C-alpha positions in Angstrom: -0.2 0.0 -0.2 1.2 3.8 -0.7 2.5 5.4 2.0 2.7 9.2 3.1 4.7 11.3 5.5 2.7 12.5 8.4 4.6 13.8 11.5 7.9 12.3 10.8 6.7 8.9 10.0 5.4 6.9 7.0 1.8 5.7 7.2 -0.1 4.0 5.2 -2.5 6.3 2.8 -5.7 4.7 4.7 -6.3 4.7 8.3 -7.9 2.0 10.2 -11.0 3.5 12.5 -12.2 2.5 16.0 -15.0 4.2 17.0 -17.3 1.3 16.8 -15.2 -1.3 18.7 -16.9 -1.7 22.3 -20.4 -1.2 20.6 -21.3 -2.4 17.3 -18.0 -4.6 16.9 -16.8 -6.7 19.7 -13.1 -7.2 20.8 -12.7 -10.5 18.8 -14.1 -8.4 15.8 -11.8 -5.4 16.1 -8.8 -7.5 16.8 -9.5 -9.7 13.2 -9.9 -6.0 11.9 -6.3 -5.3 13.0 -5.1 -8.3 11.8 -6.5 -7.9 8.5 -5.8 -4.2 8.1 -1.8 -5.0 8.9 -2.0 -7.7 6.4 -3.2 -5.2 3.8 -0.2 -2.8 4.6 -2.2 -0.8 6.8 0.0 0.6 9.8 -2.1 3.6 11.1 -4.8 3.6 13.4 -7.4 6.3 14.9 -9.2 6.1 18.5 -9.9 8.4 21.5 -10.6 8.6 24.9 -14.4 9.0 24.4 -14.6 6.1 22.2 -16.5 3.8 21.6 -19.6 5.5 20.1 -23.1 5.3 18.9 -23.8 5.9 21.4 -21.1 7.2 23.2 -21.5 7.1 27.1 -19.4 7.7 30.0 -19.5 4.3 31.5 -17.9 2.6 28.0 -15.4 5.6 27.6 -11.8 4.0 26.9 -13.1 0.6 26.0 -12.1 0.9 22.6 -8.5 2.0 23.7 -8.5 -0.8 26.3 -9.6 -3.2 23.2 -6.6 -1.8 21.3 -4.5 -2.2 24.2 -5.7 -6.0 24.8 -4.3 -6.9 21.0 -1.0 -5.0 21.6 -0.6 -7.1 25.2 -0.7 -10.4 23.1 0.7 -9.4 19.7 2.9 -6.6 20.4 2.7 -3.3 19.0 4.6 -3.9 15.4 4.6 -1.3 13.1 1.6 0.6 14.0 1.3 4.1 14.5 -1.1 5.2 16.8 -3.3 8.5 17.0 -5.9 9.2 19.7 -7.9 12.5 21.3 -8.5 14.1 24.1 -12.1 15.2 24.7 -13.2 18.6 24.5 -15.3 20.7 26.7 -19.0 19.5 27.1 -18.2 15.6 26.6 -19.5 12.8 28.8 -15.4 12.4 29.5 -14.2 14.3 32.7 -17.6 15.9 33.5 -17.4 17.8 30.4 -14.1 19.6 31.5 -12.3 21.8 28.8 -8.7 20.7 27.6 -6.4 22.0 30.0 -2.4 21.9 30.6 -3.3 19.6 33.6 -6.4 17.9 31.4 -3.9 17.1 28.9 -1.1 14.8 30.8 -3.8 13.3 32.6 -5.7 12.0 29.5 -2.9 11.3 27.7 -1.2 9.2 30.8 -4.5 7.4 30.9 -4.7 6.7 27.1 -1.0 5.5 27.3 -2.2 2.9 30.0 -5.4 1.9 28.1 -3.5 1.4 25.1 -0.7 -0.2 26.7 2.2 2.0 24.8 4.7 4.2 26.2 4.2 6.3 23.4 1.4 8.0 21.2 2.4 8.9 17.6 -0.1 11.3 17.0 -2.1 13.3 20.1 -5.1 15.3 18.9 -7.8 17.4 20.6 -10.9 16.2 19.7 -12.6 19.5 19.2 -11.9 22.9 20.8 -13.2 24.4 24.0 -14.8 27.0 22.1 -17.1 24.8 20.1 -17.2 24.8 16.1 -19.7 24.7 13.4 -19.0 20.9 12.9 -21.6 18.0 13.9 -24.0 19.8 11.8 -23.7 22.8 14.0 -22.8 25.1 11.2 -26.4 25.9 10.6 -26.7 27.9 14.1 -23.0 28.5 15.4 -22.5 31.9 16.5 -18.9 32.8 16.8 -19.5 36.2 18.0 -18.9 35.0 21.7 -16.0 33.8 21.4 -13.0 35.6 23.9 -10.3 35.7 21.4 -7.3 36.9 24.1 -8.6 34.0 26.4 -8.3 31.4 23.5 -4.9 32.5 22.7 -3.9 32.4 26.2 -5.3 28.9 26.5 -4.0 27.6 23.5 -0.2 28.9 24.1 -0.5 26.8 27.6 -1.9 23.7 25.8 1.1 23.8 23.2 3.7 24.2 26.6 2.2 21.2 28.0 2.4 19.1 24.8 5.8 20.2 24.4 6.6 18.8 28.0 5.2 15.5 27.0 6.9 15.5 23.9 10.3 16.2 25.5 9.4 13.1 27.8 8.8 10.9 24.8 4.8 10.3 25.8 3.9 11.8 22.6 5.3 12.3 19.2 3.6 14.6 16.6 0.3 16.9 17.6 -3.2 17.5 15.7 -6.6 18.9 15.8 -9.8 17.6 14.9 -13.4 19.3 14.2 -11.5 22.7 14.1 -11.8 25.9 12.0 -9.4 27.7 9.6 -9.3 30.8 12.2 -8.2 27.8 14.8 -5.4 25.8 13.2 -3.8 29.5 11.7 -3.6 30.2 15.4 -2.1 26.9 16.5 0.1 27.3 13.5 1.0 30.9 14.2 1.5 30.1 17.8 3.5 27.1 17.2 6.0 29.1 14.8 6.4 31.6 17.5 8.0 28.7 19.9 5.4 27.9 22.3 5.1 23.8 21.3 4.5 21.5 18.4 3.5 22.5 15.3 0.1 20.6 14.0 0.9 18.3 11.5 -3.0 16.9 11.0 -6.6 18.2 11.3 -9.3 15.4 11.8 -12.6 16.9 10.5 -15.4 14.9 8.6 -15.0 15.0 5.1 -16.8 12.7 2.2 -19.0 13.3 -0.9 -21.4 14.8 0.7 -19.5 17.3 3.1 -17.1 19.0 1.9 -16.9 22.2 4.2 -13.1 21.6 4.1 -12.9 21.9 0.1 -12.0 25.9 0.2 -10.1 27.5 3.2 -8.8 24.6 4.8 -8.2 23.2 2.0 -5.8 26.1 0.9 -4.4 26.1 4.6 -3.8 22.1 4.7 -1.5 22.5 0.9 0.2 25.9 2.0 1.0 24.6 5.7 1.5 20.9 5.2 -1.6 19.6 7.3 -3.0 16.4 6.4 -6.9 16.0 6.8 -7.8 13.0 8.6 -11.2 12.2 7.1 -13.6 10.6 9.0 -16.7 9.8 8.1 -16.0 9.7 4.4 -19.0 7.4 3.7 -21.4 9.7 5.6 -22.3 7.3 8.4 -22.8 4.4 6.0 -25.5 6.7 3.6 -22.8 6.3 1.1 -23.3 2.9 0.7 -27.0 2.7 0.0 -28.0 0.6 2.7 -30.1 3.3 4.4 -32.1 4.4 1.1 -35.7 4.3 1.4 -35.9 4.4 4.8 -34.1 1.4 5.7 -32.7 0.7 9.1 -30.4 -2.7 9.1 -30.5 -4.3 12.1 -27.2 -3.6 14.3 -26.3 -0.7 11.7 -25.3 3.1 13.1 -28.8 3.8 12.2 -30.5 1.5 14.4 -28.5 3.5 17.2 -28.9 7.0 16.1 -31.9 7.1 13.8 -30.8 10.4 12.3 -27.0 10.0 11.9 -26.3 12.8 13.8 -28.1 15.0 11.6 -27.4 13.3 8.2 -30.6 11.8 7.5 -32.5 14.3 5.7 -34.7 14.4 2.2 -31.8 16.2 0.2 -29.3 13.6 1.5 -31.5 10.9 0.1 -31.6 12.4 -3.5 -27.4 13.4 -3.3 -27.0 9.5 -2.0 -29.0 8.3 -5.2 -27.0 10.1 -7.4 -23.8 9.0 -6.2 -25.1 5.5 -6.4 -26.2 5.8 -10.0 -22.8 6.8 -10.9 -21.4 3.6 -9.1 -23.6 1.3 -10.5 -23.1 2.8 -13.9 -19.2 2.3 -13.7 -19.7 -0.8 -12.1 -18.2 0.0 -8.7 -18.8 -0.7 -5.6 -20.2 2.6 -3.9 -18.3 2.5 -0.7 -14.8 2.0 -2.4 -15.5 5.0 -4.8 -16.4 7.1 -2.0 -13.0 6.0 -0.2 -11.3 6.1 -3.5 -12.5 9.6 -4.6 -10.9 11.0 -1.3 -7.5 9.9 -2.4 -8.0 12.0 -5.5 -8.6 15.2 -3.7 -5.7 18.1 -4.4 -4.6 18.3 -0.8 -3.1 15.9 1.5 -5.7 13.8 3.1 -5.8 10.2 4.7 -9.5 8.5 4.7 -10.5 7.0 8.0 -11.7 3.8 7.2 -15.2 3.1 9.7 -15.8 -0.7 9.1 -18.0 -2.6 11.7 -17.8 -6.1 10.1 -14.9 -7.7 8.4 -17.1 -7.6 5.1 -17.0 -3.8 5.0 -13.6 -3.5 6.1 -12.6 -5.7 2.9 -14.7 -3.2 0.5 -13.1 0.0 2.4 -9.3 -1.6 1.9 -10.3 -2.3 -1.6 -9.7 1.6 -2.2 -6.2 1.7 -1.9 -5.8 -0.2 -5.2 -9.4 1.5 -7.1 -8.4 4.0 -9.6 -11.6 6.2 -11.0 -11.5 7.0 -14.4 -12.2 10.6 -15.9 -15.7 10.0 -16.5 -16.6 9.2 -13.4 -14.5 12.2 -11.5 -16.7 14.5 -13.8 -20.0 12.8 -12.7 -19.1 13.0 -9.3 -18.8 16.9 -9.8 -21.5 17.1 -11.5 -23.4 15.2 -8.5 -21.8 17.7 -6.0 -22.7 20.6 -8.1 -26.6 19.3 -7.9 -26.7 18.5 -4.4 -24.4 20.6 -2.3 -24.5 20.5 1.4 -27.2 17.7 1.8 -27.5 17.7 5.4 
């Protein structure tokens, strides 16, 4: 499998997602996914202290990291590059406390214990304390309440703690998630002033149906060498077609979260139909097409594969070897213009 540089490490062009491990996917299934992904050449996996999700609950937070740690305890870490995240303000973790220097250290060390490793390759902030326009909040996000000076002060203090953790060998690279263009610009500016590590990655939602990244953030990614880690590349399963016509397969994500986090809309069904038509006419699996399309984007990007079963993982892995024709890419472009921002 093709590799790319990320934070001084060579990582696979696809990242193994883990957020359903411990809910939709049991430990045996998760361990089978790790083995199969490694066999296919994947060496990069992403998790978080609040996982598993669908639903996310305080009583299960950390379980996914423990499942990964159990694998490492039995098989060793091998070549795996591991990314994890500290939850932002308002989560069910830490009673909703914000990200602070003390929380960063405590949560990082807790993740190290659960993962059974002494080093996290990429440590990320799951979402900013100040909030953002992600998770369908773009429809009502009000940035006027942001206290700029306080935000900048907090960022600087967090970077200084990250630098200390780096010096101790506990973390490697630093990344953000669910951040904005302004937020990323500030993190980079403060790092360039010497306060702490420079962010190398931004984990935001990105798919055929969620393309907020395509403008300002894409330019930032290219100019500042920041890689997008694209989560929900199948739009929470919508792009597989399994939910068309209101279907809710037993055990699926939609069976636990009926609106798929605000993604189920009338316009979304029409958009999915357009992309399914392109895949069918080209003789492609729609999920493989959706993941392969992300690999064609003109900025640094790694899709995070979110499979709850082994057959789903096999389809996702096939995207690494799939080349989309110019006709397919043109049809996708036309569908996007016809169905922008469907949720």
